[in-house]
C-alpha positions in Angstrom: 17.1 -17.9 37.4 14.0 -20.0 37.4 11.9 -17.1 38.5 13.1 -14.7 35.7 10.1 -15.3 33.3 7.7 -14.5 36.2 9.5 -11.3 37.0 9.5 -10.4 33.3 5.8 -10.9 33.1 5.1 -8.7 36.1 7.3 -5.9 34.7 5.5 -6.1 31.4 2.1 -5.8 33.1 3.3 -2.8 35.1 4.7 -1.1 32.0 1.5 -1.7 30.0 -0.6 -0.3 32.8 1.7 2.8 33.1 1.6 3.3 29.3 -2.3 3.1 29.3 -2.4 5.6 32.1 -0.1 8.1 30.3 -1.9 7.9 27.0 -5.4 7.8 28.6 -6.4 4.5 27.1 -8.2 2.0 29.2 -9.7 -1.3 28.5 -13.5 -1.8 28.6 -13.1 -3.6 32.0 -11.4 -0.5 33.6 -14.4 1.7 32.9 -16.9 2.1 35.8 -20.5 1.7 34.8 -22.6 4.8 35.0 -25.0 4.9 37.9 -28.6 4.2 36.8 -30.6 7.3 36.1 -33.3 7.9 38.7 -36.8 8.3 37.5 -37.9 11.9 37.2 -40.2 13.1 40.0 -43.8 13.6 39.1 -44.6 17.3 38.6 -46.1 18.9 41.7 -49.3 20.8 41.3 -49.4 24.5 42.0 -51.5 25.5 45.1 -55.1 26.4 44.4 -55.9 30.1 44.7 -56.4 30.8 48.4 -55.1 27.4 49.4 -52.9 27.0 52.4 -51.3 23.9 50.9 -47.6 24.1 49.9 -46.1 21.4 47.6 -42.5 20.4 47.7 -40.3 17.4 46.6 -38.0 16.7 49.6 -35.9 13.5 50.1 -35.8 11.8 53.4 -32.3 11.5 54.9 -32.3 7.7 54.5 -33.4 7.8 50.8 -31.7 8.9 47.6 -35.0 9.6 45.8 -37.2 12.6 46.1 -40.8 12.3 47.2 -43.7 14.6 47.1 -45.1 16.5 50.0 -48.2 18.7 50.6 -48.2 20.7 53.9 -50.5 23.2 55.5 -49.8 25.3 58.6 -52.2 25.5 61.5 -54.6 28.5 61.8 -53.4 29.3 65.3 -50.5 28.5 67.6 -50.9 25.9 70.3 -49.4 25.5 73.8 -46.5 23.0 73.8 -45.5 23.2 77.5 -43.3 25.4 79.6 -45.2 28.5 78.4 -44.0 28.0 74.9 -46.3 28.2 71.9 -45.8 26.6 68.5 -47.6 26.3 65.2 -48.2 22.9 63.8 -47.9 21.6 60.2 -50.1 18.9 58.7 -48.3 17.0 55.9 -49.1 14.3 53.4 -46.1 12.5 51.8 -45.4 9.9 49.2 -42.1 8.4 48.0 -38.8 9.7 49.3 -38.4 6.9 51.8 -40.9 8.3 54.4 -42.3 5.5 56.6 -45.7 7.2 57.1 -47.7 9.2 54.6 -49.5 11.5 57.1 -47.9 13.6 59.9 -48.4 16.6 62.2 -45.2 18.4 63.1 -44.6 21.0 65.7 -42.4 24.0 64.8 -40.9 24.0 68.3 -38.7 20.9 68.3 -38.7 20.8 72.1 -42.5 20.1 72.1 -43.4 16.5 72.6 -46.5 14.6 71.6 -47.7 12.0 74.1 -48.9 9.2 71.8 -46.7 6.1 71.7 -49.5 4.1 70.0 -52.7 6.0 69.9 -55.9 7.1 68.2 -55.6 10.6 66.7 -59.1 12.3 67.0 -60.0 14.3 63.9 -63.0 16.2 62.7 -63.4 17.4 59.1 -65.6 20.5 58.7 -68.6 19.9 61.0 -68.7 16.2 60.5 -68.6 13.4 63.1 -65.4 12.8 65.0 -63.1 10.2 63.4 -60.1 8.3 64.7 -56.8 7.6 63.0 -54.2 5.1 64.2 -51.1 7.1 65.0 -47.7 7.1 66.8 -45.3 9.7 68.1 -42.4 7.1 68.0 -39.9 8.0 65.3 -36.6 6.4 64.2 -34.6 9.5 65.4 -36.5 9.8 68.7 -38.0 13.2 67.9 -41.2 13.6 69.8 -42.3 16.7 67.9 -43.7 14.6 65.1 -47.0 12.7 65.2 -47.4 10.1 62.5 -50.8 9.0 61.1 -50.6 5.5 59.6 -53.6 5.7 57.3 -52.3 8.5 55.0 -54.6 7.5 52.2 -57.7 7.7 54.4 -56.5 11.0 55.8 -55.9 12.4 52.3 -59.4 11.2 51.1 -61.0 13.0 54.1 -58.9 16.1 53.6 -59.8 16.5 49.9 -63.5 16.6 50.8 -63.1 19.2 53.6 -62.5 22.9 54.1 -61.1 22.6 57.7 -59.6 19.7 59.7 -59.3 19.8 63.5 -57.2 17.4 65.5 -57.2 16.8 69.2 -53.5 16.2 70.3 -52.0 15.5 73.6 -48.8 17.4 74.3 -46.4 16.7 77.2 -46.7 19.6 79.7 -49.7 21.1 78.0 -52.3 18.4 77.9 -54.9 18.1 75.2 -54.8 20.8 72.5 -57.0 21.3 69.5 -55.4 22.4 66.3 -57.2 23.4 63.2 -56.0 23.6 59.6 -57.5 25.2 56.5 -57.3 22.3 54.1 -59.5 23.5 51.2 -58.0 23.1 47.8 -55.8 20.0 48.4 -54.4 18.6 45.1 -53.3 15.1 46.0 -53.5 12.1 43.7 -52.9 9.4 46.2 
C-alpha cells in the first residue's frame, strides 16, 4: 500500500473540485479574464445637405474592430461587359482592417476591372487629369473592386471638388468613364 497516500490526495482534489462546482465557489485562478474593451468608434458625421456621401462603420471580415467609411454612388451606370450595366461606388475607408483607404466598387460582382498594377486616371471638377497608383488585385480574388493606394491624396482632392471622374478599364467593355458627385465630403483623414 505504498501508493495509498497518492490515491488519497487525488481523491481529495476531485472532491474539493466537485464541492466548489456545486457551491459555485471558484478560486481566483479559475476565473477567466474579461476580454479587453475595444475603443469606441469615432462618431460618423451626418451627410451634408444635398450630399451624395453616406457614412457607415463597417468591419472588414478579417478584423474585429469597426472602421469608418464614406461612399458615394456614380451618377450613371456603366457598361461592365456582356451587355450588363452596373453602378459604381467610390469609397474612402479608415480602420477596420482594410488594406487600402480608397476604392471603386462595381455593384455587378461579375464585372471585372483590368488593372493588376495600374495608374487610375482621375479628374476633379474641370481640373487637369491626375493619376493614382491602383490595383484590382484583392485578397479574395474579386475583380469588381479597384483599390487606390493613396487614399489620403484621393480624399484631399475629393474634399476640394464637386465632381470626380475616373477612367476605368473593364474586361469585355474597354475604357469607361464614371463620374461621382463628391460635394460635401466630411472626412478628417
